[in-house]
DSSP file (Angstrom, degrees, kcal/mol; ACC not computed):
  #  RESIDUE AA STRUCTURE BP1 BP2  ACC     N-H-->O    O-->H-N    N-H-->O    O-->H-N    TCO  KAPPA ALPHA  PHI   PSI    X-CA   Y-CA   Z-CA
    1    1 A M              0   0    0      0, 0.0     0, 0.0     0, 0.0     0, 0.0   0.000 360.0 360.0 360.0 131.6  113.6 -116.0 -107.0
    2    2 A S        -     0   0    0      1,-0.1    71,-0.1    73,-0.0     3,-0.1  -0.476 360.0 -96.4 -82.4 154.3  112.8 -112.3 -106.5
    3    3 A P        -     0   0    0      0, 0.0    72,-0.2     0, 0.0    -1,-0.1  -0.245  52.1 -87.9 -63.5 157.1  113.5 -109.8 -109.2
    4    4 A P        -     0   0    0      0, 0.0    70,-0.0     0, 0.0     0, 0.0  -0.309  50.1 -96.5 -64.5 150.9  116.8 -107.9 -109.0
    5    5 A S        -     0   0    0     -3,-0.1    67,-0.1     1,-0.1    72,-0.1  -0.503  41.3-130.8 -68.8 131.4  116.8 -104.7 -106.9
    6    6 A P        -     0   0    0      0, 0.0     2,-0.3     0, 0.0    70,-0.1  -0.327  34.0 -83.1 -77.4 165.9  116.3 -101.6 -109.1
    7    7 A K        -     0   0    0     -2,-0.1    71,-0.3    64,-0.0     2,-0.2  -0.528  48.4-151.8 -68.6 129.9  118.5  -98.6 -108.8
    8    8 A L        -     0   0    0     -2,-0.3     2,-0.1     1,-0.1    56,-0.0  -0.554  29.1 -83.8 -96.1 166.2  117.5  -96.3 -106.0
    9    9 A R        -     0   0    0     -2,-0.2    -1,-0.1     1,-0.1   135,-0.0  -0.386  50.4-108.7 -64.6 146.7  117.9  -92.5 -105.8
   10   10 A S     >  -     0   0    0      1,-0.1     4,-2.8   134,-0.1     5,-0.2  -0.307  27.3-110.0 -70.1 162.5  121.3  -91.4 -104.5
   11   11 A W  H  > S+     0   0    0      2,-0.2     4,-2.6     1,-0.2     5,-0.2   0.896 121.3  52.5 -61.2 -39.0  121.5  -89.9 -101.0
   12   12 A R  H  > S+     0   0    0      2,-0.2     4,-2.1     1,-0.2    -1,-0.2   0.924 111.5  45.4 -62.5 -44.8  122.2  -86.5 -102.6
   13   13 A D  H  > S+     0   0    0      2,-0.2     4,-2.5     1,-0.2    -2,-0.2   0.907 112.5  51.3 -65.0 -42.2  119.2  -86.8 -104.8
   14   14 A R  H  X S+     0   0    0     -4,-2.8     4,-2.5     1,-0.2    -2,-0.2   0.899 109.5  50.3 -62.9 -40.8  117.0  -88.0 -101.9
   15   15 A L  H  X S+     0   0    0     -4,-2.6     4,-2.6     2,-0.2    -1,-0.2   0.898 110.7  49.3 -64.8 -39.9  118.1  -85.0  -99.8
   16   16 A R  H  X S+     0   0    0     -4,-2.1     4,-2.6     2,-0.2     5,-0.3   0.921 110.9  50.9 -63.1 -43.1  117.3  -82.6 -102.7
   17   17 A Q  H  X S+     0   0    0     -4,-2.5     4,-2.3     1,-0.2    -2,-0.2   0.930 112.8  45.3 -59.4 -47.0  113.9  -84.2 -103.0
   18   18 A I  H  X S+     0   0    0     -4,-2.5     4,-2.8     2,-0.2     5,-0.3   0.934 113.5  49.1 -63.8 -47.3  113.2  -83.9  -99.3
   19   19 A A  H  X S+     0   0    0     -4,-2.6     4,-2.4     1,-0.2     5,-0.3   0.927 113.9  45.2 -61.3 -46.4  114.4  -80.3  -99.1
   20   20 A L  H  X S+     0   0    0     -4,-2.6     4,-2.3    -5,-0.2     5,-0.2   0.901 113.9  50.5 -63.9 -40.3  112.3  -79.2 -102.1
   21   21 A F  H  X S+     0   0    0     -4,-2.3     4,-2.3    -5,-0.3    -2,-0.2   0.946 114.1  42.8 -63.0 -48.6  109.3  -81.0 -100.8
   22   22 A E  H  X S+     0   0    0     -4,-2.8     4,-2.4     2,-0.2    -2,-0.2   0.900 114.6  49.3 -69.0 -41.0  109.4  -79.5  -97.3
   23   23 A L  H  X S+     0   0    0     -4,-2.4     4,-2.2    -5,-0.3    -1,-0.2   0.942 113.1  47.0 -62.4 -47.6  110.2  -76.0  -98.5
   24   24 A G  H  X S+     0   0    0     -4,-2.3     4,-2.1    -5,-0.3    -2,-0.2   0.895 111.3  52.3 -60.4 -40.8  107.4  -76.0 -101.0
   25   25 A G  H  X S+     0   0    0     -4,-2.3     4,-2.8    -5,-0.2     5,-0.3   0.911 108.7  49.6 -62.8 -43.3  105.0  -77.4  -98.4
   26   26 A L  H  X S+     0   0    0     -4,-2.4     4,-1.9     1,-0.2    -2,-0.2   0.925 111.5  48.6 -61.2 -44.8  105.8  -74.7  -95.9
   27   27 A V  H  < S+     0   0    0     -4,-2.2    -1,-0.2     1,-0.2    -2,-0.2   0.895 119.2  38.7 -63.1 -40.3  105.3  -72.0  -98.5
   28   28 A L  H  < S+     0   0    0     -4,-2.1    -2,-0.2    -5,-0.2    -1,-0.2   0.842 122.9  37.0 -79.9 -34.0  101.9  -73.4  -99.6
   29   29 A V  H  X S+     0   0    0     -4,-2.8     4,-2.3    -5,-0.2     5,-0.2   0.783  97.2  72.9 -97.2 -29.5  100.5  -74.5  -96.3
   30   30 A T  H  X S+     0   0    0     -4,-1.9     4,-2.6    -5,-0.3     5,-0.3   0.922  96.1  50.1 -58.0 -49.4  101.5  -71.9  -93.6
   31   31 A P  H  > S+     0   0    0      0, 0.0     4,-2.1     0, 0.0    -1,-0.2   0.940 115.2  41.2 -59.4 -48.5   99.2  -69.1  -94.7
   32   32 A P  H  > S+     0   0    0      0, 0.0     4,-2.9     0, 0.0     5,-0.3   0.884 114.2  53.6 -67.5 -33.3   96.0  -71.2  -94.9
   33   33 A F  H  X S+     0   0    0     -4,-2.3     4,-2.6     2,-0.2     6,-0.4   0.942 110.4  46.8 -62.5 -46.5   96.9  -73.0  -91.6
   34   34 A A  H  X S+     0   0    0     -4,-2.6     4,-1.4    -5,-0.2     5,-0.3   0.921 115.9  45.6 -60.8 -44.5   97.4  -69.7  -89.8
   35   35 A W  H  < S+     0   0    0     -4,-2.1    -2,-0.2    -5,-0.3    -1,-0.2   0.937 118.5  40.0 -66.1 -47.7   94.1  -68.3  -91.1
   36   36 A L  H  < S+     0   0    0     -4,-2.9    -2,-0.2     1,-0.2    -1,-0.2   0.834 120.3  43.0 -74.6 -32.7   92.0  -71.4  -90.5
   37   37 A S  H  < S-     0   0    0     -4,-2.6    -1,-0.2    -5,-0.3    -2,-0.2   0.681  98.5-130.7 -86.9 -17.6   93.5  -72.3  -87.1
   38   38 A G     <  +     0   0    0     -4,-1.4    -3,-0.1     1,-0.3    -4,-0.1   0.563  60.5 141.1  76.1   6.7   93.5  -68.8  -85.7
   39   39 A T        -     0   0    0     -6,-0.4    -1,-0.3    -5,-0.3    -2,-0.2  -0.660  63.9 -98.9 -80.7 135.1   97.2  -69.4  -84.7
   40   40 A P     >  -     0   0    0      0, 0.0     4,-3.0     0, 0.0     5,-0.2  -0.194  33.4-115.1 -54.3 146.7   99.4  -66.3  -85.3
   41   41 A P  H  > S+     0   0    0      0, 0.0     4,-2.8     0, 0.0     5,-0.2   0.873 113.5  47.9 -54.6 -44.2  101.3  -66.6  -88.5
   42   42 A L  H  > S+     0   0    0      2,-0.2     4,-2.3     1,-0.2     5,-0.2   0.910 114.2  46.9 -66.3 -40.0  104.8  -66.7  -86.9
   43   43 A E  H  > S+     0   0    0      2,-0.2     4,-2.5     1,-0.2    -1,-0.2   0.898 113.1  50.0 -66.2 -39.8  103.7  -69.3  -84.4
   44   44 A S  H  X S+     0   0    0     -4,-3.0     4,-3.0     2,-0.2     5,-0.2   0.925 110.7  49.3 -61.6 -45.0  102.1  -71.3  -87.3
   45   45 A A  H  X S+     0   0    0     -4,-2.8     4,-2.2    -5,-0.2    -2,-0.2   0.900 111.7  48.6 -63.0 -40.8  105.3  -71.0  -89.3
   46   46 A A  H  X S+     0   0    0     -4,-2.3     4,-2.2     2,-0.2    -2,-0.2   0.931 113.9  46.0 -65.8 -44.7  107.4  -72.2  -86.3
   47   47 A L  H  X S+     0   0    0     -4,-2.5     4,-2.8     1,-0.2    -2,-0.2   0.941 114.5  47.1 -61.7 -47.8  105.0  -75.2  -85.7
   48   48 A L  H  X S+     0   0    0     -4,-3.0     4,-2.2     1,-0.2    -1,-0.2   0.826 109.5  54.5 -66.9 -30.7  104.9  -76.1  -89.3
   49   49 A A  H  X S+     0   0    0     -4,-2.2     4,-2.1    -5,-0.2    -1,-0.2   0.914 110.2  46.7 -66.4 -41.5  108.7  -75.8  -89.6
   50   50 A L  H  X S+     0   0    0     -4,-2.2     4,-2.3     2,-0.2    -2,-0.2   0.931 113.3  48.2 -63.7 -44.6  109.0  -78.3  -86.7
   51   51 A L  H  X S+     0   0    0     -4,-2.8     4,-3.0     1,-0.2    -2,-0.2   0.864 109.0  54.8 -63.0 -34.7  106.5  -80.6  -88.3
   52   52 A A  H  X S+     0   0    0     -4,-2.2     4,-2.7     2,-0.2    -1,-0.2   0.888 106.9  50.4 -65.3 -38.5  108.5  -80.2  -91.6
   53   53 A L  H  X S+     0   0    0     -4,-2.1     4,-2.0     2,-0.2    -2,-0.2   0.938 113.0  45.3 -63.8 -45.8  111.6  -81.4  -89.8
   54   54 A V  H  X S+     0   0    0     -4,-2.3     4,-2.4     1,-0.2    -2,-0.2   0.933 114.7  49.2 -60.0 -45.4  109.8  -84.4  -88.4
   55   55 A A  H  X S+     0   0    0     -4,-3.0     4,-3.4     1,-0.2    -2,-0.2   0.864 106.9  55.6 -63.5 -36.6  108.3  -85.0  -91.8
   56   56 A A  H  X S+     0   0    0     -4,-2.7     4,-2.2     2,-0.2    -1,-0.2   0.919 109.8  45.4 -63.4 -42.8  111.7  -84.7  -93.5
   57   57 A L  H  X S+     0   0    0     -4,-2.0     4,-1.9     2,-0.2    -2,-0.2   0.926 116.6  45.2 -64.8 -44.1  113.1  -87.4  -91.2
   58   58 A W  H  X S+     0   0    0     -4,-2.4     4,-3.5     2,-0.2     5,-0.3   0.898 110.2  57.1 -63.3 -41.4  110.0  -89.6  -91.8
   59   59 A N  H  X S+     0   0    0     -4,-3.4     4,-2.6     1,-0.2     5,-0.4   0.936 108.1  45.0 -56.5 -51.6  110.2  -88.8  -95.6
   60   60 A G  H  X S+     0   0    0     -4,-2.2     4,-1.7     1,-0.2     5,-0.2   0.928 118.9  41.8 -60.9 -46.3  113.7  -90.1  -95.9
   61   61 A A  H  X S+     0   0    0     -4,-1.9     4,-2.2    -5,-0.2    -2,-0.2   0.946 119.2  43.0 -67.3 -49.1  113.1  -93.3  -93.9
   62   62 A F  H  X S+     0   0    0     -4,-3.5     4,-3.2     2,-0.2     5,-0.2   0.944 115.9  46.1 -65.4 -49.4  109.6  -94.1  -95.4
   63   63 A N  H  X S+     0   0    0     -4,-2.6     4,-2.8    -5,-0.3     5,-0.2   0.889 113.3  49.0 -65.4 -38.8  110.5  -93.4  -99.0
   64   64 A T  H  X S+     0   0    0     -4,-1.7     4,-2.3    -5,-0.4    -1,-0.2   0.940 115.6  44.3 -64.3 -45.5  113.7  -95.3  -98.9
   65   65 A G  H  X S+     0   0    0     -4,-2.2     4,-2.6    -5,-0.2    -2,-0.2   0.913 115.5  47.3 -64.4 -43.0  112.0  -98.3  -97.3
   66   66 A F  H  X S+     0   0    0     -4,-3.2     4,-3.1     2,-0.2     5,-0.2   0.929 112.9  48.6 -64.8 -45.5  109.0  -98.1  -99.6
   67   67 A D  H  X S+     0   0    0     -4,-2.8     4,-2.6    -5,-0.2    -1,-0.2   0.911 113.0  48.4 -61.1 -42.6  111.2  -97.8 -102.7
   68   68 A W  H  X S+     0   0    0     -4,-2.3     4,-2.5    -5,-0.2    -2,-0.2   0.937 114.1  45.5 -63.2 -46.8  113.3 -100.7 -101.6
   69   69 A M  H  X S+     0   0    0     -4,-2.6     4,-2.2     2,-0.2     5,-0.2   0.930 113.9  48.5 -64.8 -44.9  110.3 -102.9 -100.9
   70   70 A E  H  X S+     0   0    0     -4,-3.1     4,-2.7     1,-0.2     6,-0.5   0.924 112.6  49.3 -59.5 -44.1  108.6 -102.0 -104.1
   71   71 A G  H  X S+     0   0    0     -4,-2.6     4,-2.3    -5,-0.2    -1,-0.2   0.899 110.8  49.0 -63.6 -41.0  111.8 -102.7 -106.1
   72   72 A R  H  < S+     0   0    0     -4,-2.5    -1,-0.2     1,-0.2    -2,-0.2   0.869 117.6  41.6 -66.6 -35.9  112.2 -106.1 -104.4
   73   73 A L  H  < S+     0   0    0     -4,-2.2    -2,-0.2    -5,-0.2    -1,-0.2   0.840 134.4  15.4 -80.2 -33.4  108.6 -107.1 -105.1
   74   74 A T  H  < S-     0   0    0     -4,-2.7    -3,-0.2    -5,-0.2    -2,-0.2   0.643  86.1-128.1-117.6 -19.8  108.3 -105.7 -108.6
   75   75 A G     <  +     0   0    0     -4,-2.3     2,-0.3    -5,-0.5    -4,-0.2   0.550  69.7 127.4  77.1   6.9  111.8 -105.0 -110.0
   76   76 A R        -     0   0    0     -6,-0.5    -1,-0.3   -70,-0.1    -2,-0.2  -0.731  59.6-125.3 -99.3 144.4  110.6 -101.5 -110.9
   77   77 A S    >   -     0   0    0     -2,-0.3     3,-2.1    -3,-0.1   -69,-0.1  -0.529  29.2-108.6 -84.0 158.6  112.3  -98.3 -109.8
   78   78 A A  G >  S+     0   0    0      1,-0.3     3,-1.7   -71,-0.3    -1,-0.1   0.789 115.0  63.4 -60.4 -31.5  110.3  -95.6 -108.0
   79   79 A D  G 3  S+     0   0    0      1,-0.3    -1,-0.3    60,-0.1    63,-0.0   0.574 101.7  52.8 -73.0  -5.7  110.2  -93.2 -110.9
   80   80 A R  G <  S+     0   0    0     -3,-2.1    -1,-0.3     2,-0.0    -2,-0.2   0.157  79.1 137.6-109.1  16.2  108.2  -95.9 -112.8
   81   81 A R    <   -     0   0    0     -3,-1.7    -3,-0.0     1,-0.1     2,-0.0  -0.418  55.1-120.8 -65.8 130.6  105.5  -96.3 -110.1
   82   82 A P     >  -     0   0    0      0, 0.0     4,-2.1     0, 0.0     3,-0.3  -0.316  24.1-108.0 -71.3 159.3  102.0  -96.5 -111.5
   83   83 A L  H  > S+     0   0    0      1,-0.2     4,-2.2     2,-0.2     5,-0.2   0.877 116.3  54.7 -57.2 -44.0   99.4  -93.9 -110.4
   84   84 A R  H  > S+     0   0    0      1,-0.2     4,-1.8     2,-0.2    -1,-0.2   0.918 111.4  44.6 -59.4 -43.5   97.4  -96.3 -108.2
   85   85 A L  H  > S+     0   0    0     -3,-0.3     4,-2.9     1,-0.2    -1,-0.2   0.833 108.6  58.2 -70.7 -31.4  100.5  -97.2 -106.2
   86   86 A R  H  X S+     0   0    0     -4,-2.1     4,-2.6     2,-0.2    -2,-0.2   0.900 106.2  49.6 -61.6 -39.7  101.5  -93.6 -106.0
   87   87 A C  H  X S+     0   0    0     -4,-2.2     4,-2.3     2,-0.2    -2,-0.2   0.917 112.4  46.4 -65.0 -43.7   98.1  -92.9 -104.3
   88   88 A V  H  X S+     0   0    0     -4,-1.8     4,-2.7     2,-0.2     5,-0.3   0.926 112.4  51.7 -62.5 -45.0   98.7  -95.8 -101.8
   89   89 A H  H  X S+     0   0    0     -4,-2.9     4,-2.4     1,-0.2    -2,-0.2   0.934 111.3  46.1 -56.8 -50.2  102.3  -94.5 -101.2
   90   90 A A  H  X S+     0   0    0     -4,-2.6     4,-2.4     1,-0.2    -1,-0.2   0.904 113.7  48.7 -63.1 -42.4  101.1  -91.0 -100.5
   91   91 A A  H  X S+     0   0    0     -4,-2.3     4,-2.5     2,-0.2    -2,-0.2   0.908 112.5  47.5 -66.1 -42.3   98.3  -92.2  -98.1
   92   92 A L  H  X S+     0   0    0     -4,-2.7     4,-2.2     2,-0.2     5,-0.2   0.906 111.8  51.0 -65.0 -41.1  100.6  -94.5  -96.2
   93   93 A F  H  X S+     0   0    0     -4,-2.4     4,-2.2    -5,-0.3    -2,-0.2   0.955 114.1  42.8 -59.7 -50.4  103.2  -91.8  -95.8
   94   94 A E  H  X S+     0   0    0     -4,-2.4     4,-2.4     1,-0.2    -2,-0.2   0.860 111.3  55.1 -68.7 -35.7  100.6  -89.2  -94.5
   95   95 A G  H  X S+     0   0    0     -4,-2.5     4,-1.5     2,-0.2    -1,-0.2   0.924 111.0  44.9 -62.3 -44.0   98.9  -91.8  -92.2
   96   96 A G  H  X S+     0   0    0     -4,-2.2     4,-1.3     1,-0.2    -2,-0.2   0.901 112.8  51.1 -64.9 -40.9  102.3  -92.6  -90.5
   97   97 A L  H  X S+     0   0    0     -4,-2.2     4,-2.7    -5,-0.2     5,-0.2   0.881 104.5  58.1 -64.6 -38.0  103.1  -88.9  -90.3
   98   98 A L  H  X S+     0   0    0     -4,-2.4     4,-2.0     1,-0.2    -1,-0.2   0.908 104.5  51.0 -57.6 -43.6   99.8  -88.2  -88.7
   99   99 A L  H  < S+     0   0    0     -4,-1.5    -1,-0.2     1,-0.2    -2,-0.2   0.836 114.6  44.0 -64.1 -32.5  100.5  -90.6  -85.9
  100  100 A I  H  < S+     0   0    0     -4,-1.3     4,-0.4    -3,-0.2    -2,-0.2   0.879 118.1  41.3 -78.5 -39.8  103.9  -89.0  -85.3
  101  101 A T  H  X S+     0   0    0     -4,-2.7     4,-2.3     1,-0.2     3,-0.3   0.710  91.6  80.7 -88.7 -21.6  102.7  -85.3  -85.5
  102  102 A L  H  X S+     0   0    0     -4,-2.0     4,-2.2     1,-0.2     5,-0.2   0.923  95.3  46.8 -54.6 -49.5   99.4  -85.4  -83.6
  103  103 A P  H  > S+     0   0    0      0, 0.0     4,-2.5     0, 0.0    -1,-0.2   0.860 110.0  55.3 -61.7 -32.3  101.1  -85.2  -80.1
  104  104 A V  H  > S+     0   0    0     -4,-0.4     4,-2.7    -3,-0.3     5,-0.2   0.928 108.3  47.6 -64.4 -44.7  103.4  -82.4  -81.3
  105  105 A I  H  X S+     0   0    0     -4,-2.3     4,-2.5     2,-0.2     6,-0.5   0.916 112.1  49.9 -63.1 -43.8  100.4  -80.3  -82.4
  106  106 A V  H  X S+     0   0    0     -4,-2.2     4,-1.8    -5,-0.2    -2,-0.2   0.944 115.8  42.2 -60.0 -48.7   98.6  -80.9  -79.0
  107  107 A L  H  < S+     0   0    0     -4,-2.5    -2,-0.2    -5,-0.2    -1,-0.2   0.882 118.2  45.2 -67.7 -38.9  101.7  -80.0  -77.0
  108  108 A W  H  < S+     0   0    0     -4,-2.7    -2,-0.2    -5,-0.2    -1,-0.2   0.919 125.2  27.6 -72.6 -44.6  102.6  -76.9  -79.1
  109  109 A T  H  < S-     0   0    0     -4,-2.5    -2,-0.2    -5,-0.2    -3,-0.2   0.679  93.4-127.7 -96.2 -18.8   99.2  -75.3  -79.5
  110  110 A G     <  +     0   0    0     -4,-1.8    -4,-0.1    -5,-0.4    -3,-0.1   0.585  57.2 151.0  77.8   8.3   97.4  -76.4  -76.4
  111  111 A M        -     0   0    0     -6,-0.5    -1,-0.2    -5,-0.2    -2,-0.1  -0.311  51.7-104.7 -65.7 155.3   94.5  -77.7  -78.6
  112  112 A G     >  -     0   0    0      1,-0.1     4,-2.8    -3,-0.1     5,-0.2  -0.339  36.0-102.6 -71.4 166.6   92.5  -80.6  -77.4
  113  113 A W  H  > S+     0   0    0      1,-0.2     4,-2.3     2,-0.2     5,-0.1   0.880 121.0  47.4 -61.9 -39.4   93.1  -84.0  -79.0
  114  114 A V  H  > S+     0   0    0      2,-0.2     4,-2.3     1,-0.2    -1,-0.2   0.936 114.2  46.1 -69.6 -44.9   90.0  -83.8  -81.2
  115  115 A E  H  > S+     0   0    0      1,-0.2     4,-2.2     2,-0.2    -2,-0.2   0.912 115.0  47.7 -62.7 -42.5   90.7  -80.3  -82.4
  116  116 A A  H  X S+     0   0    0     -4,-2.8     4,-3.0     2,-0.2    -1,-0.2   0.875 109.4  54.1 -65.9 -37.1   94.3  -81.1  -83.0
  117  117 A L  H  X S+     0   0    0     -4,-2.3     4,-2.9    -5,-0.2     5,-0.2   0.917 108.2  49.2 -63.0 -42.7   93.3  -84.3  -84.9
  118  118 A V  H  X S+     0   0    0     -4,-2.3     4,-2.3     2,-0.2    -2,-0.2   0.932 114.1  45.9 -61.0 -45.5   91.0  -82.2  -87.2
  119  119 A A  H  X S+     0   0    0     -4,-2.2     4,-2.3     1,-0.2    -2,-0.2   0.917 114.6  47.6 -63.4 -42.8   93.9  -79.8  -87.8
  120  120 A D  H  X S+     0   0    0     -4,-3.0     4,-2.7     2,-0.2    -2,-0.2   0.887 111.3  50.1 -67.9 -38.6   96.3  -82.7  -88.4
  121  121 A V  H  X S+     0   0    0     -4,-2.9     4,-2.7     2,-0.2    -1,-0.2   0.904 109.9  51.2 -65.0 -40.7   93.9  -84.5  -90.8
  122  122 A A  H  X S+     0   0    0     -4,-2.3     4,-2.4    -5,-0.2    -2,-0.2   0.922 112.1  46.8 -61.9 -42.8   93.4  -81.2  -92.7
  123  123 A L  H  X S+     0   0    0     -4,-2.3     4,-3.0     1,-0.2    -2,-0.2   0.912 111.7  51.8 -62.5 -41.5   97.2  -80.9  -93.0
  124  124 A A  H  X S+     0   0    0     -4,-2.7     4,-2.4     2,-0.2    -2,-0.2   0.901 109.9  48.2 -63.6 -41.2   97.5  -84.6  -94.0
  125  125 A I  H  X S+     0   0    0     -4,-2.7     4,-2.1     2,-0.2     5,-0.2   0.944 113.9  46.6 -63.7 -47.3   94.9  -84.1  -96.7
  126  126 A A  H  X S+     0   0    0     -4,-2.4     4,-2.3     1,-0.2    -2,-0.2   0.930 116.3  44.7 -60.5 -45.0   96.6  -81.0  -98.1
  127  127 A Y  H  X S+     0   0    0     -4,-3.0     4,-3.4     2,-0.2    -1,-0.2   0.801 108.1  57.7 -72.9 -28.2  100.0  -82.7  -97.9
  128  128 A T  H  X S+     0   0    0     -4,-2.4     4,-2.3    -5,-0.2    -1,-0.2   0.940 111.2  42.3 -64.7 -45.5   98.7  -86.0  -99.5
  129  129 A I  H  X S+     0   0    0     -4,-2.1     4,-2.2     2,-0.2     5,-0.2   0.928 117.3  47.7 -64.4 -44.6   97.5  -84.1 -102.6
  130  130 A Y  H  X S+     0   0    0     -4,-2.3     4,-3.4    -5,-0.2     5,-0.2   0.919 110.8  51.7 -61.4 -44.7  100.7  -82.0 -102.6
  131  131 A A  H  X S+     0   0    0     -4,-3.4     4,-2.7     2,-0.2     5,-0.3   0.910 109.4  50.0 -60.8 -43.4  102.9  -85.2 -102.2
  132  132 A L  H  X S+     0   0    0     -4,-2.3     4,-1.7    -5,-0.2    -1,-0.2   0.954 117.3  39.2 -59.6 -50.7  101.2  -86.9 -105.1
  133  133 A L  H  X S+     0   0    0     -4,-2.2     4,-2.3     2,-0.2    -2,-0.2   0.905 116.6  50.7 -68.7 -42.0  101.6  -83.9 -107.4
  134  134 A F  H  X S+     0   0    0     -4,-3.4     4,-3.3    -5,-0.2     5,-0.2   0.941 111.0  47.9 -61.0 -47.8  105.1  -83.1 -106.1
  135  135 A N  H  X S+     0   0    0     -4,-2.7     4,-2.4    -5,-0.2    -1,-0.2   0.850 110.5  51.0 -68.3 -33.7  106.5  -86.6 -106.6
  136  136 A I  H  X S+     0   0    0     -4,-1.7     4,-1.7    -5,-0.3    -1,-0.2   0.948 115.3  43.8 -62.9 -47.0  105.0  -86.9 -110.1
  137  137 A G  H  X S+     0   0    0     -4,-2.3     4,-2.4     2,-0.2    -2,-0.2   0.912 114.0  49.7 -64.1 -42.6  106.7  -83.7 -111.0
  138  138 A Y  H  X S+     0   0    0     -4,-3.3     4,-3.2     1,-0.2    -1,-0.2   0.930 109.8  50.6 -63.5 -45.3  110.0  -84.6 -109.2
  139  139 A D  H  < S+     0   0    0     -4,-2.4    -1,-0.2     1,-0.2    -2,-0.2   0.847 113.0  46.8 -62.4 -33.0  110.2  -87.9 -110.9
  140  140 A R  H  < S+     0   0    0     -4,-1.7    -1,-0.2    -5,-0.2    -2,-0.2   0.874 117.3  41.9 -76.0 -36.7  109.6  -86.3 -114.3
  141  141 A L  H  < S+     0   0    0     -4,-2.4    -2,-0.2     1,-0.2    -3,-0.2   0.842 130.0  26.5 -76.1 -33.8  112.2  -83.6 -113.7
  142  142 A F  S  < S-     0   0    0     -4,-3.2    -1,-0.2    -5,-0.2    -2,-0.1  -0.571  77.9-174.0-130.9  68.5  114.8  -85.9 -112.1
  143  143 A P     >  -     0   0    0      0, 0.0     4,-2.6     0, 0.0     5,-0.2  -0.299  34.1-118.0 -62.5 151.2  114.3  -89.5 -113.4
  144  144 A I  H  > S+     0   0    0      1,-0.2     4,-2.7     2,-0.2     5,-0.2   0.893 112.2  51.3 -61.7 -43.4  116.5  -92.0 -111.6
  145  145 A A  H  > S+     0   0    0      1,-0.2     4,-2.2     2,-0.2    -1,-0.2   0.909 112.9  46.3 -60.6 -42.3  118.5  -93.0 -114.7
  146  146 A Q  H  > S+     0   0    0      2,-0.2     4,-2.4     1,-0.2    -2,-0.2   0.902 112.0  51.2 -66.8 -41.6  119.2  -89.3 -115.5
  147  147 A T  H  X S+     0   0    0     -4,-2.6     4,-2.2     1,-0.2    -2,-0.2   0.913 111.2  47.8 -61.7 -43.3  120.2  -88.7 -111.9
  148  148 A A  H  X S+     0   0    0     -4,-2.7     4,-2.1     1,-0.2    -1,-0.2   0.896 110.8  51.5 -64.7 -40.2  122.6  -91.6 -112.0
  149  149 A A  H  X S+     0   0    0     -4,-2.2     4,-1.8    -5,-0.2    -2,-0.2   0.895 109.9  49.3 -65.1 -39.8  124.1  -90.5 -115.3
  150  150 A R  H  X>S+     0   0    0     -4,-2.4     5,-2.5     2,-0.2     4,-0.6   0.911 109.6  51.8 -63.7 -42.3  124.7  -87.0 -113.9
  151  151 A A  H ><5S+     0   0    0     -4,-2.2     3,-0.8     1,-0.2    -2,-0.2   0.894 110.8  48.0 -62.4 -39.4  126.4  -88.5 -110.8
  152  152 A C  H 3<5S+     0   0    0     -4,-2.1    -1,-0.2     1,-0.2    -2,-0.2   0.844 110.1  52.3 -69.0 -32.8  128.7  -90.6 -113.0
  153  153 A A  H 3<5S-     0   0    0     -4,-1.8    -1,-0.2    -5,-0.2    -2,-0.2   0.527 116.4-115.6 -81.3  -5.6  129.5  -87.5 -115.1
  154  154 A G  T <<5       0   0    0     -3,-0.8    -3,-0.2    -4,-0.6    -2,-0.1   0.702 360.0 360.0  81.2  19.9  130.4  -85.5 -112.0
  155  155 A R      <       0   0    0     -5,-2.5    -4,-0.2    -6,-0.2    -5,-0.1   0.436 360.0 360.0 -93.4 360.0  127.6  -83.0 -112.3
């Protein structure tokens, strides 16, 4: 018999998590991407905004699925995830995103596949570190039990 499913984040909480993550990522990553890639800042911002939209959709789907699977296997909620599993979670998220975004970078910038792969891997590394730190901070600021209690209280 599998452990009972733990409480997941509400859709409202998940949307807040995604929005804060993507906005923070754009603010932190656009300037170095423009500088290192030689792509004009506005073009870099537009590309990264498109990639953020793709990432937001992937984020919601991946995190919900990962949280559900983890909960079914362990009975633990996502905000109690140990550091080692957080690292696996972040790496799997970014690996899947890399497969989705590489063709977008090639088509948008006209880069060759190898050059785009280097740029995408650099973005993935930056976002993996950011995702790990962001999600630890988010889970501490908005624990699932507290989020559920606020929702019940109408806040």
